[in-house]
Jmol script that loads the backbone (N, CA, C; Angstrom):
load data "model"
ATOM      1  N   MET A   1     111.361  94.322  66.478  1.00  0.00           N
ATOM      2  CA  MET A   1     112.141  93.526  67.519  1.00  0.00           C
ATOM      3  C   MET A   1     111.878  94.274  68.855  1.00  0.00           C
ATOM      4  N   SER A   2     111.706  93.319  69.915  1.00  0.00           N
ATOM      5  CA  SER A   2     111.353  93.880  71.187  1.00  0.00           C
ATOM      6  C   SER A   2     112.604  94.203  71.937  1.00  0.00           C
ATOM      7  N   ALA A   3     112.443  94.831  73.117  1.00  0.00           N
ATOM      8  CA  ALA A   3     113.547  95.221  73.770  1.00  0.00           C
ATOM      9  C   ALA A   3     113.877  93.820  74.679  1.00  0.00           C
ATOM     10  N   PRO A   4     115.315  93.717  75.265  1.00  0.00           N
ATOM     11  CA  PRO A   4     115.607  92.736  75.988  1.00  0.00           C
ATOM     12  C   PRO A   4     114.854  92.660  77.264  1.00  0.00           C
ATOM     13  N   ALA A   5     114.506  91.711  77.777  1.00  0.00           N
ATOM     14  CA  ALA A   5     113.892  91.646  79.265  1.00  0.00           C
ATOM     15  C   ALA A   5     114.889  92.251  80.356  1.00  0.00           C
ATOM     16  N   ALA A   6     114.394  93.007  81.166  1.00  0.00           N
ATOM     17  CA  ALA A   6     114.915  93.640  82.236  1.00  0.00           C
ATOM     18  C   ALA A   6     115.752  92.644  83.275  1.00  0.00           C
ATOM     19  N   ILE A   7     116.770  93.096  83.922  1.00  0.00           N
ATOM     20  CA  ILE A   7     117.386  91.990  84.837  1.00  0.00           C
ATOM     21  C   ILE A   7     116.738  92.362  86.218  1.00  0.00           C
ATOM     22  N   THR A   8     116.157  91.278  86.799  1.00  0.00           N
ATOM     23  CA  THR A   8     115.420  91.394  88.084  1.00  0.00           C
ATOM     24  C   THR A   8     116.516  91.363  89.108  1.00  0.00           C
ATOM     25  N   PRO A   9     116.271  91.944  90.228  1.00  0.00           N
ATOM     26  CA  PRO A   9     117.101  91.767  91.383  1.00  0.00           C
ATOM     27  C   PRO A   9     117.294  90.205  91.612  1.00  0.00           C
ATOM     28  N   GLU A  10     116.275  89.461  91.621  1.00  0.00           N
ATOM     29  CA  GLU A  10     116.360  87.860  91.813  1.00  0.00           C
ATOM     30  C   GLU A  10     117.299  87.211  90.767  1.00  0.00           C
ATOM     31  N   GLU A  11     117.302  87.651  89.659  1.00  0.00           N
ATOM     32  CA  GLU A  11     118.446  87.078  88.787  1.00  0.00           C
ATOM     33  C   GLU A  11     119.753  87.428  89.135  1.00  0.00           C
ATOM     34  N   VAL A  12     120.277  88.501  89.651  1.00  0.00           N
ATOM     35  CA  VAL A  12     121.325  88.863  90.072  1.00  0.00           C
ATOM     36  C   VAL A  12     121.863  88.309  91.350  1.00  0.00           C
ATOM     37  N   ALA A  13     120.748  88.219  92.360  1.00  0.00           N
ATOM     38  CA  ALA A  13     121.026  87.418  93.526  1.00  0.00           C
ATOM     39  C   ALA A  13     121.191  85.942  93.291  1.00  0.00           C
ATOM     40  N   GLY A  14     120.725  85.449  92.241  1.00  0.00           N
ATOM     41  CA  GLY A  14     120.826  83.970  91.774  1.00  0.00           C
ATOM     42  C   GLY A  14     122.428  83.919  91.276  1.00  0.00           C
ATOM     43  N   VAL A  15     122.965  84.742  90.697  1.00  0.00           N
ATOM     44  CA  VAL A  15     124.286  84.701  90.332  1.00  0.00           C
ATOM     45  C   VAL A  15     125.291  84.999  91.639  1.00  0.00           C
ATOM     46  N   LEU A  16     124.805  85.741  92.449  1.00  0.00           N
ATOM     47  CA  LEU A  16     125.660  86.037  93.668  1.00  0.00           C
ATOM     48  C   LEU A  16     125.625  84.948  94.611  1.00  0.00           C
ATOM     49  N   ARG A  17     124.530  84.148  94.722  1.00  0.00           N
ATOM     50  CA  ARG A  17     124.295  83.007  95.497  1.00  0.00           C
ATOM     51  C   ARG A  17     125.194  81.879  95.008  1.00  0.00           C
ATOM     52  N   ARG A  18     125.294  81.739  93.750  1.00  0.00           N
ATOM     53  CA  ARG A  18     126.155  80.758  93.149  1.00  0.00           C
ATOM     54  C   ARG A  18     127.733  81.049  93.375  1.00  0.00           C
ATOM     55  N   VAL A  19     127.914  82.381  93.380  1.00  0.00           N
ATOM     56  CA  VAL A  19     129.412  82.713  93.722  1.00  0.00           C
ATOM     57  C   VAL A  19     129.692  82.553  95.245  1.00  0.00           C
ATOM     58  N   ALA A  20     128.753  82.720  96.158  1.00  0.00           N
ATOM     59  CA  ALA A  20     128.844  82.478  97.444  1.00  0.00           C
ATOM     60  C   ALA A  20     129.029  81.141  97.863  1.00  0.00           C
ATOM     61  N   ARG A  21     128.346  80.232  97.122  1.00  0.00           N
ATOM     62  CA  ARG A  21     128.497  78.708  97.149  1.00  0.00           C
ATOM     63  C   ARG A  21     129.785  78.224  96.511  1.00  0.00           C
ATOM     64  N   GLY A  22     130.523  79.046  95.841  1.00  0.00           N
ATOM     65  CA  GLY A  22     131.696  78.678  95.256  1.00  0.00           C
ATOM     66  C   GLY A  22     131.510  77.860  94.011  1.00  0.00           C
ATOM     67  N   GLU A  23     130.295  78.144  93.315  1.00  0.00           N
ATOM     68  CA  GLU A  23     130.167  77.468  91.930  1.00  0.00           C
ATOM     69  C   GLU A  23     130.731  78.179  90.932  1.00  0.00           C
ATOM     70  N   ILE A  24     130.706  79.480  91.034  1.00  0.00           N
ATOM     71  CA  ILE A  24     131.584  80.284  89.870  1.00  0.00           C
ATOM     72  C   ILE A  24     132.384  81.140  90.485  1.00  0.00           C
ATOM     73  N   PRO A  25     133.499  81.400  89.929  1.00  0.00           N
ATOM     74  CA  PRO A  25     134.534  82.249  90.562  1.00  0.00           C
ATOM     75  C   PRO A  25     134.287  83.848  90.469  1.00  0.00           C
ATOM     76  N   ILE A  26     134.691  84.737  91.295  1.00  0.00           N
ATOM     77  CA  ILE A  26     134.410  86.068  90.975  1.00  0.00           C
ATOM     78  C   ILE A  26     135.943  86.546  91.032  1.00  0.00           C
ATOM     79  N   ALA A  27     136.018  87.811  90.223  1.00  0.00           N
ATOM     80  CA  ALA A  27     137.284  88.267  89.693  1.00  0.00           C
ATOM     81  C   ALA A  27     137.155  89.802  89.716  1.00  0.00           C
ATOM     82  N   LEU A  28     138.098  90.664  90.074  1.00  0.00           N
ATOM     83  CA  LEU A  28     137.941  92.050  89.859  1.00  0.00           C
ATOM     84  C   LEU A  28     138.012  92.400  88.589  1.00  0.00           C
ATOM     85  N   VAL A  29     137.426  93.478  88.204  1.00  0.00           N
ATOM     86  CA  VAL A  29     137.631  94.037  86.752  1.00  0.00           C
ATOM     87  C   VAL A  29     138.807  94.839  86.493  1.00  0.00           C
ATOM     88  N   GLU A  30     139.146  95.590  87.699  1.00  0.00           N
ATOM     89  CA  GLU A  30     140.523  96.144  87.727  1.00  0.00           C
ATOM     90  C   GLU A  30     141.153  95.787  88.980  1.00  0.00           C
ATOM     91  N   PRO A  31     142.043  94.812  88.733  1.00  0.00           N
ATOM     92  CA  PRO A  31     142.943  94.255  89.761  1.00  0.00           C
ATOM     93  C   PRO A  31     143.561  95.256  90.749  1.00  0.00           C
ATOM     94  N   ALA A  32     144.004  96.423  90.124  1.00  0.00           N
ATOM     95  CA  ALA A  32     144.456  97.346  91.098  1.00  0.00           C
ATOM     96  C   ALA A  32     143.439  98.158  91.980  1.00  0.00           C
ATOM     97  N   HIS A  33     142.291  97.795  92.121  1.00  0.00           N
ATOM     98  CA  HIS A  33     141.284  98.357  92.803  1.00  0.00           C
ATOM     99  C   HIS A  33     140.434  97.332  93.696  1.00  0.00           C
ATOM    100  N   THR A  34     141.274  96.871  94.520  1.00  0.00           N
ATOM    101  CA  THR A  34     140.653  95.788  95.497  1.00  0.00           C
ATOM    102  C   THR A  34     139.582  96.318  96.260  1.00  0.00           C
ATOM    103  N   TRP A  35     138.771  95.201  96.882  1.00  0.00           N
ATOM    104  CA  TRP A  35     137.706  95.661  97.879  1.00  0.00           C
ATOM    105  C   TRP A  35     138.404  96.444  99.018  1.00  0.00           C
ATOM    106  N   THR A  36     139.566  95.996  99.449  1.00  0.00           N
ATOM    107  CA  THR A  36     140.086  96.598 100.551  1.00  0.00           C
ATOM    108  C   THR A  36     140.831  97.955 100.250  1.00  0.00           C
ATOM    109  N   ASP A  37     141.197  98.268  98.946  1.00  0.00           N
ATOM    110  CA  ASP A  37     141.788  99.490  98.522  1.00  0.00           C
ATOM    111  C   ASP A  37     140.536 100.611  98.419  1.00  0.00           C
ATOM    112  N   ILE A  38     139.324 100.131  98.013  1.00  0.00           N
ATOM    113  CA  ILE A  38     138.187 100.952  97.805  1.00  0.00           C
ATOM    114  C   ILE A  38     137.375 100.711  99.358  1.00  0.00           C
ATOM    115  N   TYR A  39     137.937 101.581 100.119  1.00  0.00           N
ATOM    116  CA  TYR A  39     137.001 101.487 101.517  1.00  0.00           C
ATOM    117  C   TYR A  39     135.618 101.780 101.454  1.00  0.00           C
ATOM    118  N   ALA A  40     135.279 102.873 100.687  1.00  0.00           N
ATOM    119  CA  ALA A  40     133.899 103.234 100.306  1.00  0.00           C
ATOM    120  C   ALA A  40     133.738 103.727  99.099  1.00  0.00           C
ATOM    121  N   GLY A  41     133.052 102.842  98.180  1.00  0.00           N
ATOM    122  CA  GLY A  41     132.916 103.210  97.060  1.00  0.00           C
ATOM    123  C   GLY A  41     132.515 101.977  96.012  1.00  0.00           C
ATOM    124  N   ASP A  42     132.377 102.065  94.583  1.00  0.00           N
ATOM    125  CA  ASP A  42     132.001 100.991  93.673  1.00  0.00           C
ATOM    126  C   ASP A  42     133.156 100.118  93.467  1.00  0.00           C
ATOM    127  N   VAL A  43     133.031  98.875  93.519  1.00  0.00           N
ATOM    128  CA  VAL A  43     134.047  97.857  92.958  1.00  0.00           C
ATOM    129  C   VAL A  43     133.451  96.772  92.073  1.00  0.00           C
ATOM    130  N   ALA A  44     134.044  96.868  90.889  1.00  0.00           N
ATOM    131  CA  ALA A  44     133.484  95.928  89.871  1.00  0.00           C
ATOM    132  C   ALA A  44     134.081  94.674  89.705  1.00  0.00           C
ATOM    133  N   PHE A  45     133.191  93.659  89.599  1.00  0.00           N
ATOM    134  CA  PHE A  45     133.614  92.308  89.530  1.00  0.00           C
ATOM    135  C   PHE A  45     133.148  91.638  88.331  1.00  0.00           C
ATOM    136  N   THR A  46     133.624  90.434  87.877  1.00  0.00           N
ATOM    137  CA  THR A  46     133.042  89.619  86.936  1.00  0.00           C
ATOM    138  C   THR A  46     132.790  88.345  87.536  1.00  0.00           C
ATOM    139  N   ALA A  47     131.687  87.612  87.198  1.00  0.00           N
ATOM    140  CA  ALA A  47     131.307  86.188  87.811  1.00  0.00           C
ATOM    141  C   ALA A  47     130.628  85.623  86.544  1.00  0.00           C
ATOM    142  N   GLY A  48     131.005  84.524  86.075  1.00  0.00           N
ATOM    143  CA  GLY A  48     130.153  83.669  85.229  1.00  0.00           C
ATOM    144  C   GLY A  48     129.490  84.522  83.973  1.00  0.00           C
ATOM    145  N   GLY A  49     130.548  85.454  83.392  1.00  0.00           N
ATOM    146  CA  GLY A  49     130.078  86.212  82.220  1.00  0.00           C
ATOM    147  C   GLY A  49     129.449  87.341  82.771  1.00  0.00           C
ATOM    148  N   TRP A  50     128.936  87.601  83.921  1.00  0.00           N
ATOM    149  CA  TRP A  50     128.361  88.846  84.466  1.00  0.00           C
ATOM    150  C   TRP A  50     129.343  89.923  84.840  1.00  0.00           C
ATOM    151  N   ARG A  51     128.984  91.230  84.730  1.00  0.00           N
ATOM    152  CA  ARG A  51     129.860  92.441  85.359  1.00  0.00           C
ATOM    153  C   ARG A  51     128.761  93.052  86.453  1.00  0.00           C
ATOM    154  N   ILE A  52     129.392  92.655  87.782  1.00  0.00           N
ATOM    155  CA  ILE A  52     128.467  93.307  88.926  1.00  0.00           C
ATOM    156  C   ILE A  52     129.188  94.196  89.759  1.00  0.00           C
ATOM    157  N   VAL A  53     128.536  95.396  89.852  1.00  0.00           N
ATOM    158  CA  VAL A  53     129.453  96.482  90.526  1.00  0.00           C
ATOM    159  C   VAL A  53     128.775  96.592  92.008  1.00  0.00           C
ATOM    160  N   ILE A  54     129.423  96.380  92.968  1.00  0.00           N
ATOM    161  CA  ILE A  54     128.933  96.468  94.323  1.00  0.00           C
ATOM    162  C   ILE A  54     129.647  97.630  94.986  1.00  0.00           C
ATOM    163  N   PHE A  55     128.616  98.231  95.826  1.00  0.00           N
ATOM    164  CA  PHE A  55     128.889  99.635  96.561  1.00  0.00           C
ATOM    165  C   PHE A  55     129.664  98.820  97.977  1.00  0.00           C
ATOM    166  N   ASN A  56     130.867  99.335  98.152  1.00  0.00           N
ATOM    167  CA  ASN A  56     131.644  98.859  99.421  1.00  0.00           C
ATOM    168  C   ASN A  56     131.338 100.066 100.254  1.00  0.00           C
ATOM    169  N   ASP A  57     130.524  99.765 101.443  1.00  0.00           N
ATOM    170  CA  ASP A  57     130.667 100.989 102.406  1.00  0.00           C
ATOM    171  C   ASP A  57     131.371 100.422 103.670  1.00  0.00           C
ATOM    172  N   CYS A  58     132.474 100.911 103.824  1.00  0.00           N
ATOM    173  CA  CYS A  58     133.440 100.843 104.858  1.00  0.00           C
ATOM    174  C   CYS A  58     133.628  99.164 105.084  1.00  0.00           C
ATOM    175  N   MET A  59     134.030  98.509 104.173  1.00  0.00           N
ATOM    176  CA  MET A  59     134.313  97.151 104.037  1.00  0.00           C
ATOM    177  C   MET A  59     133.151  96.262 104.268  1.00  0.00           C
ATOM    178  N   GLU A  60     132.036  96.790 104.035  1.00  0.00           N
ATOM    179  CA  GLU A  60     130.821  95.914 104.093  1.00  0.00           C
ATOM    180  C   GLU A  60     129.982  96.065 102.793  1.00  0.00           C
ATOM    181  N   LEU A  61     129.396  94.998 102.368  1.00  0.00           N
ATOM    182  CA  LEU A  61     128.483  94.917 101.242  1.00  0.00           C
ATOM    183  C   LEU A  61     127.372  95.893 101.564  1.00  0.00           C
ATOM    184  N   ASP A  62     127.270  96.797 100.586  1.00  0.00           N
ATOM    185  CA  ASP A  62     125.863  97.572 100.938  1.00  0.00           C
ATOM    186  C   ASP A  62     125.098  97.521  99.959  1.00  0.00           C
ATOM    187  N   TYR A  63     125.090  97.769  98.559  1.00  0.00           N
ATOM    188  CA  TYR A  63     124.201  97.477  97.657  1.00  0.00           C
ATOM    189  C   TYR A  63     124.833  97.075  96.243  1.00  0.00           C
ATOM    190  N   VAL A  64     124.180  96.566  95.399  1.00  0.00           N
ATOM    191  CA  VAL A  64     124.629  96.272  94.099  1.00  0.00           C
ATOM    192  C   VAL A  64     124.197  97.682  93.198  1.00  0.00           C
ATOM    193  N   ASP A  65     125.430  98.096  92.660  1.00  0.00           N
ATOM    194  CA  ASP A  65     125.122  99.414  91.867  1.00  0.00           C
ATOM    195  C   ASP A  65     124.688  99.188  90.549  1.00  0.00           C
ATOM    196  N   SER A  66     125.139  97.990  89.875  1.00  0.00           N
ATOM    197  CA  SER A  66     124.723  97.688  88.624  1.00  0.00           C
ATOM    198  C   SER A  66     125.026  96.384  88.304  1.00  0.00           C
ATOM    199  N   ALA A  67     124.392  95.782  87.202  1.00  0.00           N
ATOM    200  CA  ALA A  67     124.737  94.549  86.656  1.00  0.00           C
ATOM    201  C   ALA A  67     124.620  94.487  85.095  1.00  0.00           C
ATOM    202  N   THR A  68     125.468  93.887  84.374  1.00  0.00           N
ATOM    203  CA  THR A  68     125.430  93.420  83.067  1.00  0.00           C
ATOM    204  C   THR A  68     125.524  91.974  82.764  1.00  0.00           C
ATOM    205  N   ALA A  69     124.449  91.521  82.208  1.00  0.00           N
ATOM    206  CA  ALA A  69     124.373  89.995  81.895  1.00  0.00           C
ATOM    207  C   ALA A  69     125.196  89.684  80.836  1.00  0.00           C
ATOM    208  N   PRO A  70     125.701  88.404  80.518  1.00  0.00           N
ATOM    209  CA  PRO A  70     126.440  88.112  79.429  1.00  0.00           C
ATOM    210  C   PRO A  70     125.681  88.343  78.175  1.00  0.00           C
ATOM    211  N   ASP A  71     124.407  88.415  78.231  1.00  0.00           N
ATOM    212  CA  ASP A  71     123.666  88.728  76.846  1.00  0.00           C
ATOM    213  C   ASP A  71     123.624  90.105  76.601  1.00  0.00           C
ATOM    214  N   GLY A  72     124.138  90.983  77.289  1.00  0.00           N
ATOM    215  CA  GLY A  72     124.297  92.486  77.073  1.00  0.00           C
ATOM    216  C   GLY A  72     123.039  93.312  78.031  1.00  0.00           C
ATOM    217  N   ARG A  73     122.147  92.567  78.634  1.00  0.00           N
ATOM    218  CA  ARG A  73     121.055  93.216  79.405  1.00  0.00           C
ATOM    219  C   ARG A  73     121.812  94.142  80.500  1.00  0.00           C
ATOM    220  N   HIS A  74     121.257  95.136  80.851  1.00  0.00           N
ATOM    221  CA  HIS A  74     121.890  95.965  81.967  1.00  0.00           C
ATOM    222  C   HIS A  74     120.812  96.557  82.878  1.00  0.00           C
ATOM    223  N   ALA A  75     121.174  96.519  84.158  1.00  0.00           N
ATOM    224  CA  ALA A  75     120.264  97.244  85.141  1.00  0.00           C
ATOM    225  C   ALA A  75     121.078  97.918  86.271  1.00  0.00           C
ATOM    226  N   ASP A  76     120.467  98.890  86.954  1.00  0.00           N
ATOM    227  CA  ASP A  76     121.302  99.570  87.840  1.00  0.00           C
ATOM    228  C   ASP A  76     120.272 100.021  89.062  1.00  0.00           C
ATOM    229  N   PHE A  77     121.229 100.526  89.989  1.00  0.00           N
ATOM    230  CA  PHE A  77     120.387 100.864  91.260  1.00  0.00           C
ATOM    231  C   PHE A  77     118.988 101.564  91.069  1.00  0.00           C
ATOM    232  N   GLU A  78     118.935 102.509  90.078  1.00  0.00           N
ATOM    233  CA  GLU A  78     117.820 103.217  89.736  1.00  0.00           C
ATOM    234  C   GLU A  78     116.810 102.108  89.231  1.00  0.00           C
ATOM    235  N   ASP A  79     117.065 101.221  88.414  1.00  0.00           N
ATOM    236  CA  ASP A  79     115.979 100.358  87.970  1.00  0.00           C
ATOM    237  C   ASP A  79     115.429  99.541  89.047  1.00  0.00           C
ATOM    238  N   TRP A  80     116.070  99.145  90.090  1.00  0.00           N
ATOM    239  CA  TRP A  80     115.731  98.495  91.286  1.00  0.00           C
ATOM    240  C   TRP A  80     114.920  99.273  92.296  1.00  0.00           C
ATOM    241  N   HIS A  81     115.228 100.676  92.421  1.00  0.00           N
ATOM    242  CA  HIS A  81     114.580 101.521  93.261  1.00  0.00           C
ATOM    243  C   HIS A  81     114.208 102.854  92.576  1.00  0.00           C
ATOM    244  N   PRO A  82     113.231 102.682  91.734  1.00  0.00           N
ATOM    245  CA  PRO A  82     112.899 103.774  91.018  1.00  0.00           C
ATOM    246  C   PRO A  82     112.420 105.050  92.023  1.00  0.00           C
ATOM    247  N   PRO A  83     112.465 106.403  91.492  1.00  0.00           N
ATOM    248  CA  PRO A  83     112.088 107.541  92.433  1.00  0.00           C
ATOM    249  C   PRO A  83     110.764 107.221  92.883  1.00  0.00           C
ATOM    250  N   GLY A  84     110.655 107.605  94.122  1.00  0.00           N
ATOM    251  CA  GLY A  84     109.058 107.546  94.825  1.00  0.00           C
ATOM    252  C   GLY A  84     108.643 106.139  95.229  1.00  0.00           C
ATOM    253  N   ALA A  85     109.727 105.060  94.824  1.00  0.00           N
ATOM    254  CA  ALA A  85     109.365 103.691  95.249  1.00  0.00           C
ATOM    255  C   ALA A  85     109.500 103.607  96.726  1.00  0.00           C
ATOM    256  N   THR A  86     108.594 102.797  97.405  1.00  0.00           N
ATOM    257  CA  THR A  86     108.818 102.601  98.815  1.00  0.00           C
ATOM    258  C   THR A  86     109.450 101.362  99.266  1.00  0.00           C
ATOM    259  N   HIS A  87     109.892 100.468  98.273  1.00  0.00           N
ATOM    260  CA  HIS A  87     110.546  99.363  98.572  1.00  0.00           C
ATOM    261  C   HIS A  87     111.726  99.246  97.719  1.00  0.00           C
ATOM    262  N   PHE A  88     112.989  99.025  98.334  1.00  0.00           N
ATOM    263  CA  PHE A  88     114.165  98.826  97.703  1.00  0.00           C
ATOM    264  C   PHE A  88     114.488  97.318  97.314  1.00  0.00           C
ATOM    265  N   ALA A  89     114.736  97.109  96.119  1.00  0.00           N
ATOM    266  CA  ALA A  89     114.837  95.627  95.758  1.00  0.00           C
ATOM    267  C   ALA A  89     116.303  95.333  95.278  1.00  0.00           C
ATOM    268  N   CYS A  90     117.154  95.596  96.202  1.00  0.00           N
ATOM    269  CA  CYS A  90     118.526  95.336  95.959  1.00  0.00           C
ATOM    270  C   CYS A  90     118.808  93.830  95.755  1.00  0.00           C
ATOM    271  N   PRO A  91     119.306  93.285  94.851  1.00  0.00           N
ATOM    272  CA  PRO A  91     119.741  91.860  94.722  1.00  0.00           C
ATOM    273  C   PRO A  91     120.325  91.342  96.161  1.00  0.00           C
ATOM    274  N   LEU A  92     121.118  92.031  96.839  1.00  0.00           N
ATOM    275  CA  LEU A  92     121.849  91.786  98.111  1.00  0.00           C
ATOM    276  C   LEU A  92     120.597  91.164  99.144  1.00  0.00           C
ATOM    277  N   CYS A  93     119.510  91.945  98.980  1.00  0.00           N
ATOM    278  CA  CYS A  93     118.538  91.526 100.022  1.00  0.00           C
ATOM    279  C   CYS A  93     117.680  90.154  99.800  1.00  0.00           C
ATOM    280  N   HIS A  94     118.197  89.638  98.720  1.00  0.00           N
ATOM    281  CA  HIS A  94     117.498  88.215  98.508  1.00  0.00           C
ATOM    282  C   HIS A  94     118.404  87.062  99.052  1.00  0.00           C
ATOM    283  N   LEU A  95     119.572  87.593  99.613  1.00  0.00           N
ATOM    284  CA  LEU A  95     120.461  86.646  99.829  1.00  0.00           C
ATOM    285  C   LEU A  95     120.381  86.316 101.507  1.00  0.00           C
ATOM    286  N   THR A  96     120.730  85.083 101.859  1.00  0.00           N
ATOM    287  CA  THR A  96     120.625  84.792 103.607  1.00  0.00           C
ATOM    288  C   THR A  96     122.002  85.516 104.146  1.00  0.00           C
ATOM    289  N   ARG A  97     121.715  85.619 105.291  1.00  0.00           N
ATOM    290  CA  ARG A  97     122.915  86.023 106.111  1.00  0.00           C
ATOM    291  C   ARG A  97     124.255  85.456 105.778  1.00  0.00           C
ATOM    292  N   ALA A  98     124.158  84.027 105.668  1.00  0.00           N
ATOM    293  CA  ALA A  98     125.310  83.305 105.541  1.00  0.00           C
ATOM    294  C   ALA A  98     125.877  83.206 104.113  1.00  0.00           C
ATOM    295  N   GLU A  99     124.846  83.542 103.045  1.00  0.00           N
ATOM    296  CA  GLU A  99     125.408  83.891 101.766  1.00  0.00           C
ATOM    297  C   GLU A  99     126.043  85.021 101.592  1.00  0.00           C
ATOM    298  N   ARG A 100     125.615  86.116 102.423  1.00  0.00           N
ATOM    299  CA  ARG A 100     126.135  87.535 102.181  1.00  0.00           C
ATOM    300  C   ARG A 100     127.462  87.407 102.924  1.00  0.00           C
ATOM    301  N   GLU A 101     127.608  86.777 104.130  1.00  0.00           N
ATOM    302  CA  GLU A 101     128.922  86.594 104.652  1.00  0.00           C
ATOM    303  C   GLU A 101     129.972  85.810 103.903  1.00  0.00           C
ATOM    304  N   ALA A 102     129.585  84.800 103.225  1.00  0.00           N
ATOM    305  CA  ALA A 102     130.432  83.952 102.327  1.00  0.00           C
ATOM    306  C   ALA A 102     130.835  85.081 101.122  1.00  0.00           C
ATOM    307  N   LEU A 103     129.906  85.779 100.494  1.00  0.00           N
ATOM    308  CA  LEU A 103     130.209  86.590  99.415  1.00  0.00           C
ATOM    309  C   LEU A 103     131.165  87.712  99.709  1.00  0.00           C
ATOM    310  N   GLU A 104     130.864  88.280 100.957  1.00  0.00           N
ATOM    311  CA  GLU A 104     131.785  89.266 101.604  1.00  0.00           C
ATOM    312  C   GLU A 104     133.387  88.751 101.566  1.00  0.00           C
ATOM    313  N   CYS A 105     133.317  87.563 102.099  1.00  0.00           N
ATOM    314  CA  CYS A 105     134.701  87.002 102.199  1.00  0.00           C
ATOM    315  C   CYS A 105     135.354  86.989 100.734  1.00  0.00           C
ATOM    316  N   LEU A 106     134.545  86.270  99.832  1.00  0.00           N
ATOM    317  CA  LEU A 106     135.225  86.218  98.591  1.00  0.00           C
ATOM    318  C   LEU A 106     135.455  87.612  97.690  1.00  0.00           C
ATOM    319  N   VAL A 107     134.647  88.553  98.004  1.00  0.00           N
ATOM    320  CA  VAL A 107     134.890  89.690  97.415  1.00  0.00           C
ATOM    321  C   VAL A 107     136.372  90.573  97.992  1.00  0.00           C
ATOM    322  N   GLU A 108     136.521  90.204  99.300  1.00  0.00           N
ATOM    323  CA  GLU A 108     137.581  90.682  99.901  1.00  0.00           C
ATOM    324  C   GLU A 108     138.930  89.990  99.437  1.00  0.00           C
ATOM    325  N   ALA A 109     138.668  88.541  99.043  1.00  0.00           N
ATOM    326  CA  ALA A 109     140.023  87.958  98.784  1.00  0.00           C
ATOM    327  C   ALA A 109     140.188  88.035  97.101  1.00  0.00           C
ATOM    328  N   ALA A 110     139.101  88.592  96.420  1.00  0.00           N
ATOM    329  CA  ALA A 110     139.055  88.530  94.925  1.00  0.00           C
ATOM    330  C   ALA A 110     140.528  89.195  94.321  1.00  0.00           C
ATOM    331  N   ALA A 111     140.952  88.808  93.379  1.00  0.00           N
ATOM    332  CA  ALA A 111     142.147  89.526  92.704  1.00  0.00           C
ATOM    333  C   ALA A 111     141.739  89.577  91.288  1.00  0.00           C
TER     334      ALA A 111
END
end "model"
wireframe off; spacefill off
backbone 0.3
color backbone group
């Protein structure tokens, strides 16, 4: 049996893009830890069966810390930016400015 395929930054970006367009809802994993409560740190969300952890840097989307797909595949920051890499492939880098702004509004409003 082969190992499951890795989660690519583009795959996670596709989920976040659908959230930004309002196609799938986003919800906090721990409602007691809202985006505004965690001024600087990881905030975990669910969206379309995915679990996505985003680093909140002073109320701004900074980077995706990790993602777990509905099929159990998992990837994190180090998978997208291995030691010695010269290119950081964060899923957020694949979103347009408008998509990032829409996503930021949605994560702030998530409950």
